[in-house]
N, C-alpha and C positions, 0 to 999 in steps of 0.2 A: 447883683446877679447879672443884670444887663451889662455892665463894665466887663465882668469876668468873661461873659459869653463872647464879647466883641474882642477881647484881648487874646481868648483862645482861637477865635477865627483868624486873627491876624497872623498868630504864630502857626496855625495850621497852613495858611497860605505861603508863609515863609518856608516852612519845612517841605512843602511840595516843590517849591522852587529849587531849594538846596539839593533835595534828593535827584530832582530832574537833572541838574548839571553835575552831580558826583561822578557818575560814569565817565562823562567827558573829561573831567579833571584827572581821573584814574589813568585814561588812555593817555593824556598828554604826559603824566608823570612816568608812564611805562615807556613811552616813545623817547623822552629825555633821557632816561635810564639806559636805553639801548643805544642811542646815538652816542652817549659817552663812553660806553663800553666799546663800541665799534671804533671811535676815535683813537682810543687809547691802544686797542689792538692793532689798528692800521699802523700806527706809529712803530710799533714793536716789529710787525711783519716787515715794512719797507725797509728799517734799518738792518734787520737780520739778514734780508735778501741782497741788499747794496753792499753790505760789509763782508759777505760770505761767511757769516757767524758759524762758528764751529762748536760753540758752547750750548747754552740753553738745554742742559740735560733733563729739565722738568718740561720740556715741549711734548715729548711723546704721551704724557699723561692727559693731553688735552686734545690729541689728533687722533682719530680714529681710522681714518681712510684717505688715500689719495687716488683719484682717478685722472688719467690723462684723455683728454677729447682732441680728436682730429677735426680742425674746422676748415670750411671752404672759403672763399675770398671775402664773402660777406658776412662771416662769423657763424654761420649755421654749423651746428654739430654734424658731421658725417658719421663718426663712430666713436666709441669709447673702448679703451684698451688699457692694459697695463695698471690693474687694480692692485694697489699696494696696501697692505694692512700691517698693523702694529705687530712686532715680533717676528712675523714671516718675513718682511721686507724692509722695516725700518726699526731701529731700537733707540737710536740718539737723536738729540735735537740736529746735530750736523747732518744726519741722514735725511731728515726731513727738509732741510734748507737745500741740501744738495739735490734732492729729487725735484722740487719745486723750481729750482733754477735751471734744471736741465731743459726745461721748454724754450730757453733762449738759445738752444744749440739745434732745436728741431722747429723749422718754420711751421706755422699754421699749426701750433700745438697749444693747448691750455691745460693747466693743472687745476683740478677741482678738490679741494681740501675740505674735509668735514671736521669742524672744531667746536670744542666746547670752550666757551670765552675764557681767555687768560685773565682779563681783568674781572672787576665785580666783587660781590660779596664773597666774604671768606666762607660763608655757609654753604656755598655752591662749589667749593673746591675740595669736594669728598675724593680721597686717594683712590677709592674704588670706582672706575668709570661706570660700572653697573649701577651704582648708587646716585647717579647724577640725572636721573630721569627729568627732574624739573629745573636743572641748570640751564642758563641761556646759552643756546648753540647757534652756529651760523655755517653757511658754505662760503669758503674763499675761492674765488676764481682768479687764477693768475696767469697773464699773458707777458711774455718778455720778448721784445723785438729789437734786433739790431737795426740802428739807423744807417742807411747807405746813401751814397750819392745817387742821384738820378743818372740814367744812362747819358753818356757823352758829355757829362758835366766836368768842366775844368777847375772852377774855382767857387761856383755856388754851392758848397757842400751844406750838410745838415748842422755842421758844428765847427768850432775852431780846430785847426790841425793839432795833433798831439805829437809827442816824441816817441820814436820807436823803442822797443825794449833794448835794442843793442846800443842806443845812445845816439843813432844817427837821426838828423833832422828828417821830418816827413813833410814833404811838399803838400800844399793845399789840396792838389788835385790826386794826392795819394793817401789822405788820411783815412779813407774807408775802402775797404775791399782790395786794393792793390797790395798791401802789405798786411797779409793775414795775422802777423804776430805783433802788430802794433796796438796800442790801446784803442778801444772802440766805444762809440757811444751806444748805449741800450735804453730803451724805453720800457719802463715797468708800470703795468696797469693792474690794480687790485680792485675786484668787485666783491663786496660783502653782501650776501642775501641772507636776510634774517627776519624773525627767528626761524631756525630749522626745528622742526617737529618730527616729520618722517618724510619718505620719498613720495607718500600720497598726498602730501599738502606742501606745495611749494611755497617758499617763503614769500610774504607778501611785500616785503621793503628791501632796498638795496641801497648802497652807497658805493661811490667809485672814487679811487684815488690813483694817483699817477706821479711818477718820479723818473728821474733820469739818472744813470749811473755811467761814468767814463772809467771804465776798467774793463780788464780781459776776462772772458768767460772760459774757465779751464777745467778739464775733467782731472778729478782727484779723488782717489788713486786712479791711475790708468792701468788697465781699463775698468770702469765701473758705470753705473748709472748716475753718479753724483756729479754735479758741477757747482763751482763757486766762482764767485767774483773775486779777482785778485788784482792789486795794483800793477 
């Protein structure tokens, strides 16, 4: 009986220790899952924006709203406007990519996209958005800035010179700004804030991604609010 009591005591101490670290293990598992989803979605968003994707017809099923923020020089939001919503303002995946990319044409502007994760468990991919209350969601913030030469700079540009659209060579001092129709270099910055529950509970975590694209940003069709990167 004494041995049984000692064994039960040891088991009890072990169970207390296991139960104590179980919440921590669940938190780590949840964070790893969230980071995996964000990494997969970030790759998709970056490639779609950089390539000016016009397909992705399933994308509207995962985007509920797009808001444009006007920023000051230090990144503080001055005001928010142009609140786009599904069906009223965008219908296809191309519409979404075109709206997001338009921030590259308006300085000091950021797109804020409310997204239900494209990656993740199939159980969270209910066709009816109203039935996705428990699905993993995030806020995607997009900033696209054109890289320009510093004032009075002749050869110390931000990138290598490109060839103009008409085939003429572009001098190093001309590869930004001087020839508006030439290929330009843009900086794309994506910030994923997650998990998004509602506007009263700011997402506690965020990840940043950055890429460059050496293409023209064109209005297509003209005139429209849609812009796409084109070779």
